[in-house]
PDB file of N, CA, C, O and CB in Angstrom:
ATOM      1  N   MET A   1      -1.384 -19.199  14.113  1.00  0.00           N
ATOM      2  CA  MET A   1      -2.525 -19.649  13.356  1.00  0.00           C
ATOM      3  C   MET A   1      -3.771 -19.502  14.231  1.00  0.00           C
ATOM      4  O   MET A   1      -3.776 -19.848  15.412  1.00  0.00           O
ATOM      5  CB  MET A   1      -2.335 -21.114  12.877  1.00  0.00           C
ATOM      6  N   ILE A   2      -4.810 -18.984  13.614  1.00  0.00           N
ATOM      7  CA  ILE A   2      -6.068 -18.821  14.320  1.00  0.00           C
ATOM      8  C   ILE A   2      -6.881 -20.097  14.137  1.00  0.00           C
ATOM      9  O   ILE A   2      -7.067 -20.560  13.011  1.00  0.00           O
ATOM     10  CB  ILE A   2      -6.850 -17.569  13.806  1.00  0.00           C
ATOM     11  N   SER A   3      -7.358 -20.657  15.217  1.00  0.00           N
ATOM     12  CA  SER A   3      -8.187 -21.851  15.103  1.00  0.00           C
ATOM     13  C   SER A   3      -9.336 -21.772  16.113  1.00  0.00           C
ATOM     14  O   SER A   3      -9.221 -21.172  17.182  1.00  0.00           O
ATOM     15  CB  SER A   3      -7.339 -23.136  15.331  1.00  0.00           C
ATOM     16  N   THR A   4     -10.434 -22.397  15.731  1.00  0.00           N
ATOM     17  CA  THR A   4     -11.595 -22.462  16.611  1.00  0.00           C
ATOM     18  C   THR A   4     -12.037 -23.907  16.724  1.00  0.00           C
ATOM     19  O   THR A   4     -11.707 -24.736  15.876  1.00  0.00           O
ATOM     20  CB  THR A   4     -12.752 -21.568  16.089  1.00  0.00           C
ATOM     21  N   THR A   5     -12.767 -24.198  17.749  1.00  0.00           N
ATOM     22  CA  THR A   5     -13.316 -25.537  17.962  1.00  0.00           C
ATOM     23  C   THR A   5     -14.828 -25.413  18.124  1.00  0.00           C
ATOM     24  O   THR A   5     -15.313 -24.614  18.924  1.00  0.00           O
ATOM     25  CB  THR A   5     -12.670 -26.229  19.213  1.00  0.00           C
ATOM     26  N   ASP A   6     -15.573 -26.222  17.345  1.00  0.00           N
ATOM     27  CA  ASP A   6     -17.030 -26.160  17.475  1.00  0.00           C
ATOM     28  C   ASP A   6     -17.500 -27.091  18.597  1.00  0.00           C
ATOM     29  O   ASP A   6     -16.685 -27.681  19.305  1.00  0.00           O
ATOM     30  CB  ASP A   6     -17.714 -26.540  16.135  1.00  0.00           C
ATOM     31  N   GLU A   7     -18.832 -27.217  18.752  1.00  0.00           N
ATOM     32  CA  GLU A   7     -19.386 -27.994  19.861  1.00  0.00           C
ATOM     33  C   GLU A   7     -19.081 -29.489  19.765  1.00  0.00           C
ATOM     34  O   GLU A   7     -19.161 -30.191  20.773  1.00  0.00           O
ATOM     35  CB  GLU A   7     -20.874 -27.794  19.921  1.00  0.00           C
ATOM     36  N   ARG A   8     -18.731 -29.998  18.565  1.00  0.00           N
ATOM     37  CA  ARG A   8     -18.399 -31.411  18.412  1.00  0.00           C
ATOM     38  C   ARG A   8     -16.906 -31.675  18.580  1.00  0.00           C
ATOM     39  O   ARG A   8     -16.473 -32.826  18.526  1.00  0.00           O
ATOM     40  CB  ARG A   8     -18.855 -31.904  17.056  1.00  0.00           C
ATOM     41  N   GLY A   9     -16.115 -30.621  18.784  1.00  0.00           N
ATOM     42  CA  GLY A   9     -14.679 -30.782  18.956  1.00  0.00           C
ATOM     43  C   GLY A   9     -13.889 -30.722  17.664  1.00  0.00           C
ATOM     44  O   GLY A   9     -12.694 -31.020  17.651  1.00  0.00           O
ATOM     45  N   VAL A  10     -14.553 -30.335  16.563  1.00  0.00           N
ATOM     46  CA  VAL A  10     -13.866 -30.239  15.279  1.00  0.00           C
ATOM     47  C   VAL A  10     -13.096 -28.922  15.236  1.00  0.00           C
ATOM     48  O   VAL A  10     -13.641 -27.854  15.515  1.00  0.00           O
ATOM     49  CB  VAL A  10     -14.875 -30.337  14.089  1.00  0.00           C
ATOM     50  N   ILE A  11     -11.817 -29.024  14.880  1.00  0.00           N
ATOM     51  CA  ILE A  11     -10.973 -27.835  14.821  1.00  0.00           C
ATOM     52  C   ILE A  11     -11.060 -27.238  13.417  1.00  0.00           C
ATOM     53  O   ILE A  11     -10.970 -27.951  12.418  1.00  0.00           O
ATOM     54  CB  ILE A  11      -9.495 -28.176  15.192  1.00  0.00           C
ATOM     55  N   ASN A  12     -11.238 -25.911  13.360  1.00  0.00           N
ATOM     56  CA  ASN A  12     -11.288 -25.188  12.101  1.00  0.00           C
ATOM     57  C   ASN A  12     -10.154 -24.174  12.104  1.00  0.00           C
ATOM     58  O   ASN A  12     -10.137 -23.265  12.933  1.00  0.00           O
ATOM     59  CB  ASN A  12     -12.672 -24.494  11.892  1.00  0.00           C
ATOM     60  N   ASN A  13      -9.201 -24.325  11.176  1.00  0.00           N
ATOM     61  CA  ASN A  13      -8.043 -23.424  11.091  1.00  0.00           C
ATOM     62  C   ASN A  13      -8.300 -22.348  10.050  1.00  0.00           C
ATOM     63  O   ASN A  13      -8.861 -22.620   8.988  1.00  0.00           O
ATOM     64  CB  ASN A  13      -6.752 -24.209  10.744  1.00  0.00           C
ATOM     65  N   PHE A  14      -7.892 -21.139  10.357  1.00  0.00           N
ATOM     66  CA  PHE A  14      -8.048 -20.014   9.452  1.00  0.00           C
ATOM     67  C   PHE A  14      -6.678 -19.494   9.050  1.00  0.00           C
ATOM     68  O   PHE A  14      -5.751 -19.479   9.859  1.00  0.00           O
ATOM     69  CB  PHE A  14      -8.889 -18.897  10.100  1.00  0.00           C
ATOM     70  N   ALA A  15      -6.551 -19.066   7.793  1.00  0.00           N
ATOM     71  CA  ALA A  15      -5.296 -18.493   7.318  1.00  0.00           C
ATOM     72  C   ALA A  15      -5.107 -17.094   7.893  1.00  0.00           C
ATOM     73  O   ALA A  15      -6.072 -16.411   8.236  1.00  0.00           O
ATOM     74  CB  ALA A  15      -5.266 -18.451   5.777  1.00  0.00           C
ATOM     75  N   ARG A  16      -3.857 -16.686   7.992  1.00  0.00           N
ATOM     76  CA  ARG A  16      -3.564 -15.333   8.455  1.00  0.00           C
ATOM     77  C   ARG A  16      -3.887 -14.338   7.351  1.00  0.00           C
ATOM     78  O   ARG A  16      -3.749 -14.646   6.167  1.00  0.00           O
ATOM     79  CB  ARG A  16      -2.084 -15.204   8.892  1.00  0.00           C
ATOM     80  N   ASP A  17      -4.313 -13.156   7.740  1.00  0.00           N
ATOM     81  CA  ASP A  17      -4.571 -12.109   6.765  1.00  0.00           C
ATOM     82  C   ASP A  17      -3.246 -11.587   6.228  1.00  0.00           C
ATOM     83  O   ASP A  17      -2.318 -11.346   7.000  1.00  0.00           O
ATOM     84  CB  ASP A  17      -5.402 -10.962   7.390  1.00  0.00           C
ATOM     85  N   PRO A  18      -3.145 -11.409   4.899  1.00  0.00           N
ATOM     86  CA  PRO A  18      -1.888 -10.914   4.337  1.00  0.00           C
ATOM     87  C   PRO A  18      -1.684  -9.433   4.654  1.00  0.00           C
ATOM     88  O   PRO A  18      -2.640  -8.695   4.890  1.00  0.00           O
ATOM     89  CB  PRO A  18      -1.862 -11.134   2.820  1.00  0.00           C
ATOM     90  N   GLN A  19      -0.431  -9.022   4.655  1.00  0.00           N
ATOM     91  CA  GLN A  19      -0.114  -7.615   4.837  1.00  0.00           C
ATOM     92  C   GLN A  19      -0.564  -6.848   3.597  1.00  0.00           C
ATOM     93  O   GLN A  19      -0.327  -7.296   2.475  1.00  0.00           O
ATOM     94  CB  GLN A  19       1.407  -7.411   5.101  1.00  0.00           C
ATOM     95  N   THR A  20      -1.195  -5.723   3.783  1.00  0.00           N
ATOM     96  CA  THR A  20      -1.655  -4.921   2.654  1.00  0.00           C
ATOM     97  C   THR A  20      -0.842  -3.635   2.574  1.00  0.00           C
ATOM     98  O   THR A  20      -0.326  -3.137   3.575  1.00  0.00           O
ATOM     99  CB  THR A  20      -3.164  -4.604   2.779  1.00  0.00           C
ATOM    100  N   SER A  21      -0.747  -3.120   1.370  1.00  0.00           N
ATOM    101  CA  SER A  21      -0.048  -1.850   1.166  1.00  0.00           C
ATOM    102  C   SER A  21      -0.766  -1.089   0.051  1.00  0.00           C
ATOM    103  O   SER A  21      -1.434  -1.682  -0.795  1.00  0.00           O
ATOM    104  CB  SER A  21       1.470  -2.080   0.811  1.00  0.00           C
ATOM    105  N   ALA A  22      -0.616   0.213   0.068  1.00  0.00           N
ATOM    106  CA  ALA A  22      -1.258   1.042  -0.945  1.00  0.00           C
ATOM    107  C   ALA A  22      -0.452   0.989  -2.237  1.00  0.00           C
ATOM    108  O   ALA A  22       0.778   0.936  -2.209  1.00  0.00           O
ATOM    109  CB  ALA A  22      -1.402   2.501  -0.452  1.00  0.00           C
ATOM    110  N   ALA A  23      -1.144   1.003  -3.354  1.00  0.00           N
ATOM    111  CA  ALA A  23      -0.478   1.002  -4.647  1.00  0.00           C
ATOM    112  C   ALA A  23       0.083   2.390  -4.944  1.00  0.00           C
ATOM    113  O   ALA A  23      -0.473   3.403  -4.521  1.00  0.00           O
ATOM    114  CB  ALA A  23      -1.448   0.559  -5.761  1.00  0.00           C
ATOM    115  N   GLU A  24       1.181   2.413  -5.669  1.00  0.00           N
ATOM    116  CA  GLU A  24       1.785   3.677  -6.058  1.00  0.00           C
ATOM    117  C   GLU A  24       1.441   3.974  -7.507  1.00  0.00           C
ATOM    118  O   GLU A  24       1.361   3.066  -8.334  1.00  0.00           O
ATOM    119  CB  GLU A  24       3.313   3.645  -5.854  1.00  0.00           C
ATOM    120  N   TYR A  25       1.238   5.245  -7.810  1.00  0.00           N
ATOM    121  CA  TYR A  25       0.929   5.660  -9.173  1.00  0.00           C
ATOM    122  C   TYR A  25       2.143   5.400 -10.059  1.00  0.00           C
ATOM    123  O   TYR A  25       3.267   5.681  -9.643  1.00  0.00           O
ATOM    124  CB  TYR A  25       0.517   7.160  -9.221  1.00  0.00           C
ATOM    125  N   PRO A  26       1.949   4.865 -11.287  1.00  0.00           N
ATOM    126  CA  PRO A  26       3.094   4.550 -12.139  1.00  0.00           C
ATOM    127  C   PRO A  26       3.842   5.811 -12.584  1.00  0.00           C
ATOM    128  O   PRO A  26       3.252   6.874 -12.780  1.00  0.00           O
ATOM    129  CB  PRO A  26       2.632   3.764 -13.362  1.00  0.00           C
ATOM    130  N   SER A  27       5.134   5.658 -12.732  1.00  0.00           N
ATOM    131  CA  SER A  27       5.974   6.773 -13.176  1.00  0.00           C
ATOM    132  C   SER A  27       5.711   7.047 -14.656  1.00  0.00           C
ATOM    133  O   SER A  27       5.122   6.207 -15.335  1.00  0.00           O
ATOM    134  CB  SER A  27       7.483   6.468 -12.934  1.00  0.00           C
ATOM    135  N   PRO A  28       6.133   8.199 -15.168  1.00  0.00           N
ATOM    136  CA  PRO A  28       5.942   8.487 -16.599  1.00  0.00           C
ATOM    137  C   PRO A  28       6.584   7.440 -17.508  1.00  0.00           C
ATOM    138  O   PRO A  28       6.039   7.130 -18.567  1.00  0.00           O
ATOM    139  CB  PRO A  28       6.511   9.853 -16.929  1.00  0.00           C
ATOM    140  N   ALA A  29       7.727   6.894 -17.114  1.00  0.00           N
ATOM    141  CA  ALA A  29       8.364   5.845 -17.924  1.00  0.00           C
ATOM    142  C   ALA A  29       7.495   4.590 -17.957  1.00  0.00           C
ATOM    143  O   ALA A  29       7.348   3.963 -19.007  1.00  0.00           O
ATOM    144  CB  ALA A  29       9.768   5.504 -17.370  1.00  0.00           C
ATOM    145  N   GLN A  30       6.921   4.223 -16.816  1.00  0.00           N
ATOM    146  CA  GLN A  30       6.033   3.057 -16.783  1.00  0.00           C
ATOM    147  C   GLN A  30       4.767   3.325 -17.589  1.00  0.00           C
ATOM    148  O   GLN A  30       4.259   2.420 -18.251  1.00  0.00           O
ATOM    149  CB  GLN A  30       5.670   2.692 -15.329  1.00  0.00           C
ATOM    150  N   GLN A  31       4.254   4.538 -17.547  1.00  0.00           N
ATOM    151  CA  GLN A  31       3.063   4.879 -18.314  1.00  0.00           C
ATOM    152  C   GLN A  31       3.328   4.756 -19.815  1.00  0.00           C
ATOM    153  O   GLN A  31       2.477   4.260 -20.554  1.00  0.00           O
ATOM    154  CB  GLN A  31       2.597   6.299 -17.971  1.00  0.00           C
ATOM    155  N   ARG A  32       4.511   5.207 -20.274  1.00  0.00           N
ATOM    156  CA  ARG A  32       4.870   5.060 -21.688  1.00  0.00           C
ATOM    157  C   ARG A  32       4.953   3.588 -22.056  1.00  0.00           C
ATOM    158  O   ARG A  32       4.487   3.185 -23.122  1.00  0.00           O
ATOM    159  CB  ARG A  32       6.210   5.764 -21.992  1.00  0.00           C
ATOM    160  N   THR A  33       5.545   2.781 -21.179  1.00  0.00           N
ATOM    161  CA  THR A  33       5.657   1.344 -21.449  1.00  0.00           C
ATOM    162  C   THR A  33       4.276   0.715 -21.580  1.00  0.00           C
ATOM    163  O   THR A  33       4.042  -0.087 -22.485  1.00  0.00           O
ATOM    164  CB  THR A  33       6.455   0.643 -20.333  1.00  0.00           C
ATOM    165  N   TYR A  34       3.356   1.075 -20.680  1.00  0.00           N
ATOM    166  CA  TYR A  34       1.996   0.555 -20.758  1.00  0.00           C
ATOM    167  C   TYR A  34       1.319   0.977 -22.054  1.00  0.00           C
ATOM    168  O   TYR A  34       0.585   0.196 -22.658  1.00  0.00           O
ATOM    169  CB  TYR A  34       1.176   1.028 -19.562  1.00  0.00           C
ATOM    170  N   TRP A  35       1.568   2.222 -22.486  1.00  0.00           N
ATOM    171  CA  TRP A  35       0.954   2.704 -23.723  1.00  0.00           C
ATOM    172  C   TRP A  35       1.464   1.894 -24.909  1.00  0.00           C
ATOM    173  O   TRP A  35       0.676   1.475 -25.757  1.00  0.00           O
ATOM    174  CB  TRP A  35       1.246   4.207 -23.931  1.00  0.00           C
ATOM    175  N   PHE A  36       2.785   1.669 -24.976  1.00  0.00           N
ATOM    176  CA  PHE A  36       3.346   0.894 -26.079  1.00  0.00           C
ATOM    177  C   PHE A  36       2.860  -0.553 -26.049  1.00  0.00           C
ATOM    178  O   PHE A  36       2.588  -1.129 -27.103  1.00  0.00           O
ATOM    179  CB  PHE A  36       4.872   0.933 -26.028  1.00  0.00           C
ATOM    180  N   MET A  37       2.747  -1.141 -24.882  1.00  0.00           N
ATOM    181  CA  MET A  37       2.239  -2.511 -24.784  1.00  0.00           C
ATOM    182  C   MET A  37       0.783  -2.573 -25.241  1.00  0.00           C
ATOM    183  O   MET A  37       0.388  -3.528 -25.910  1.00  0.00           O
ATOM    184  CB  MET A  37       2.369  -3.037 -23.338  1.00  0.00           C
ATOM    185  N   GLY A  38      -0.011  -1.577 -24.892  1.00  0.00           N
ATOM    186  CA  GLY A  38      -1.403  -1.529 -25.333  1.00  0.00           C
ATOM    187  C   GLY A  38      -1.511  -1.376 -26.838  1.00  0.00           C
ATOM    188  O   GLY A  38      -2.342  -2.024 -27.474  1.00  0.00           O
ATOM    189  N   ALA A  39      -0.672  -0.519 -27.411  1.00  0.00           N
ATOM    190  CA  ALA A  39      -0.690  -0.324 -28.865  1.00  0.00           C
ATOM    191  C   ALA A  39      -0.268  -1.602 -29.588  1.00  0.00           C
ATOM    192  O   ALA A  39      -0.880  -1.984 -30.585  1.00  0.00           O
ATOM    193  CB  ALA A  39       0.236   0.843 -29.266  1.00  0.00           C
ATOM    194  N   ALA A  40       0.779  -2.261 -29.085  1.00  0.00           N
ATOM    195  CA  ALA A  40       1.229  -3.513 -29.701  1.00  0.00           C
ATOM    196  C   ALA A  40       0.139  -4.583 -29.603  1.00  0.00           C
ATOM    197  O   ALA A  40      -0.067  -5.346 -30.547  1.00  0.00           O
ATOM    198  CB  ALA A  40       2.529  -4.011 -29.029  1.00  0.00           C
ATOM    199  N   THR A  41      -0.543  -4.640 -28.490  1.00  0.00           N
ATOM    200  CA  THR A  41      -1.627  -5.610 -28.324  1.00  0.00           C
ATOM    201  C   THR A  41      -2.766  -5.316 -29.287  1.00  0.00           C
ATOM    202  O   THR A  41      -3.331  -6.237 -29.878  1.00  0.00           O
ATOM    203  CB  THR A  41      -2.143  -5.602 -26.878  1.00  0.00           C
ATOM    204  N   ALA A  42      -3.108  -4.050 -29.451  1.00  0.00           N
ATOM    205  CA  ALA A  42      -4.182  -3.671 -30.374  1.00  0.00           C
ATOM    206  C   ALA A  42      -3.822  -4.059 -31.805  1.00  0.00           C
ATOM    207  O   ALA A  42      -4.666  -4.565 -32.544  1.00  0.00           O
ATOM    208  CB  ALA A  42      -4.463  -2.156 -30.289  1.00  0.00           C
ATOM    209  N   ILE A  43      -2.574  -3.825 -32.196  1.00  0.00           N
ATOM    210  CA  ILE A  43      -2.139  -4.187 -33.554  1.00  0.00           C
ATOM    211  C   ILE A  43      -2.164  -5.701 -33.727  1.00  0.00           C
ATOM    212  O   ILE A  43      -2.626  -6.201 -34.752  1.00  0.00           O
ATOM    213  CB  ILE A  43      -0.717  -3.638 -33.842  1.00  0.00           C
ATOM    214  N   LEU A  44      -1.674  -6.422 -32.742  1.00  0.00           N
ATOM    215  CA  LEU A  44      -1.672  -7.886 -32.813  1.00  0.00           C
ATOM    216  C   LEU A  44      -3.085  -8.440 -32.914  1.00  0.00           C
ATOM    217  O   LEU A  44      -3.357  -9.306 -33.746  1.00  0.00           O
ATOM    218  CB  LEU A  44      -0.970  -8.477 -31.592  1.00  0.00           C
ATOM    219  N   MET A  45      -3.984  -7.947 -32.073  1.00  0.00           N
ATOM    220  CA  MET A  45      -5.359  -8.450 -32.092  1.00  0.00           C
ATOM    221  C   MET A  45      -6.066  -8.071 -33.391  1.00  0.00           C
ATOM    222  O   MET A  45      -6.871  -8.851 -33.900  1.00  0.00           O
ATOM    223  CB  MET A  45      -6.144  -7.908 -30.890  1.00  0.00           C
ATOM    224  N   SER A  46      -5.782  -6.904 -33.928  1.00  0.00           N
ATOM    225  CA  SER A  46      -6.365  -6.522 -35.226  1.00  0.00           C
ATOM    226  C   SER A  46      -5.919  -7.503 -36.305  1.00  0.00           C
ATOM    227  O   SER A  46      -6.715  -7.914 -37.150  1.00  0.00           O
ATOM    228  CB  SER A  46      -5.955  -5.072 -35.613  1.00  0.00           C
ATOM    229  N   GLY A  47      -4.646  -7.872 -36.269  1.00  0.00           N
ATOM    230  CA  GLY A  47      -4.138  -8.850 -37.234  1.00  0.00           C
ATOM    231  C   GLY A  47      -4.787 -10.208 -37.069  1.00  0.00           C
ATOM    232  O   GLY A  47      -5.125 -10.856 -38.060  1.00  0.00           O
ATOM    233  N   VAL A  48      -4.966 -10.646 -35.846  1.00  0.00           N
ATOM    234  CA  VAL A  48      -5.611 -11.936 -35.577  1.00  0.00           C
ATOM    235  C   VAL A  48      -7.045 -11.930 -36.094  1.00  0.00           C
ATOM    236  O   VAL A  48      -7.483 -12.881 -36.740  1.00  0.00           O
ATOM    237  CB  VAL A  48      -5.589 -12.254 -34.062  1.00  0.00           C
ATOM    238  N   PHE A  49      -7.772 -10.851 -35.806  1.00  0.00           N
ATOM    239  CA  PHE A  49      -9.166 -10.769 -36.282  1.00  0.00           C
ATOM    240  C   PHE A  49      -9.214 -10.681 -37.811  1.00  0.00           C
ATOM    241  O   PHE A  49     -10.113 -11.255 -38.426  1.00  0.00           O
ATOM    242  CB  PHE A  49      -9.881  -9.541 -35.657  1.00  0.00           C
ATOM    243  N   ALA A  50      -8.272  -9.980 -38.430  1.00  0.00           N
ATOM    244  CA  ALA A  50      -8.250  -9.887 -39.884  1.00  0.00           C
ATOM    245  C   ALA A  50      -7.991 -11.249 -40.517  1.00  0.00           C
ATOM    246  O   ALA A  50      -8.626 -11.608 -41.508  1.00  0.00           O
ATOM    247  CB  ALA A  50      -7.189  -8.886 -40.337  1.00  0.00           C
ATOM    248  N   ILE A  51      -7.064 -12.001 -39.945  1.00  0.00           N
ATOM    249  CA  ILE A  51      -6.791 -13.352 -40.452  1.00  0.00           C
ATOM    250  C   ILE A  51      -8.006 -14.251 -40.251  1.00  0.00           C
ATOM    251  O   ILE A  51      -8.370 -15.008 -41.151  1.00  0.00           O
ATOM    252  CB  ILE A  51      -5.555 -13.961 -39.749  1.00  0.00           C
ATOM    253  N   ALA A  52      -8.630 -14.176 -39.091  1.00  0.00           N
ATOM    254  CA  ALA A  52      -9.815 -15.013 -38.842  1.00  0.00           C
ATOM    255  C   ALA A  52     -10.939 -14.652 -39.799  1.00  0.00           C
ATOM    256  O   ALA A  52     -11.647 -15.536 -40.282  1.00  0.00           O
ATOM    257  CB  ALA A  52     -10.294 -14.860 -37.386  1.00  0.00           C
ATOM    258  N   PHE A  53     -11.113 -13.355 -40.083  1.00  0.00           N
ATOM    259  CA  PHE A  53     -12.158 -12.931 -41.014  1.00  0.00           C
ATOM    260  C   PHE A  53     -11.839 -13.401 -42.436  1.00  0.00           C
ATOM    261  O   PHE A  53     -12.734 -13.824 -43.168  1.00  0.00           O
ATOM    262  CB  PHE A  53     -12.318 -11.397 -40.982  1.00  0.00           C
ATOM    263  N   ALA A  54     -10.562 -13.326 -42.824  1.00  0.00           N
ATOM    264  CA  ALA A  54     -10.161 -13.734 -44.175  1.00  0.00           C
ATOM    265  C   ALA A  54     -10.316 -15.243 -44.360  1.00  0.00           C
ATOM    266  O   ALA A  54     -10.664 -15.694 -45.451  1.00  0.00           O
ATOM    267  CB  ALA A  54      -8.705 -13.316 -44.452  1.00  0.00           C
ATOM    268  N   VAL A  55     -10.066 -16.021 -43.324  1.00  0.00           N
ATOM    269  CA  VAL A  55     -10.153 -17.476 -43.435  1.00  0.00           C
ATOM    270  C   VAL A  55     -11.603 -17.940 -43.453  1.00  0.00           C
ATOM    271  O   VAL A  55     -11.924 -18.942 -44.092  1.00  0.00           O
ATOM    272  CB  VAL A  55      -9.404 -18.145 -42.284  1.00  0.00           C
ATOM    273  N   SER A  56     -12.469 -17.234 -42.768  1.00  0.00           N
ATOM    274  CA  SER A  56     -13.866 -17.704 -42.685  1.00  0.00           C
ATOM    275  C   SER A  56     -14.708 -17.380 -43.881  1.00  0.00           C
ATOM    276  O   SER A  56     -15.889 -17.726 -43.917  1.00  0.00           O
ATOM    277  CB  SER A  56     -14.518 -17.132 -41.496  1.00  0.00           C
TER     278      SER A  56
END
């Protein structure tokens, strides 16, 4: 743990930096899954907005 002490003797502790890694590009199967999830979300939100418009 990294810590410092100021002129009054107060200790200040700092968190460790997390390990970082580069992101990997999604595979074609993951890309298809994302596309289907996006389409399902668009259909769901369209339905929600249609119901809200019909009720108001």
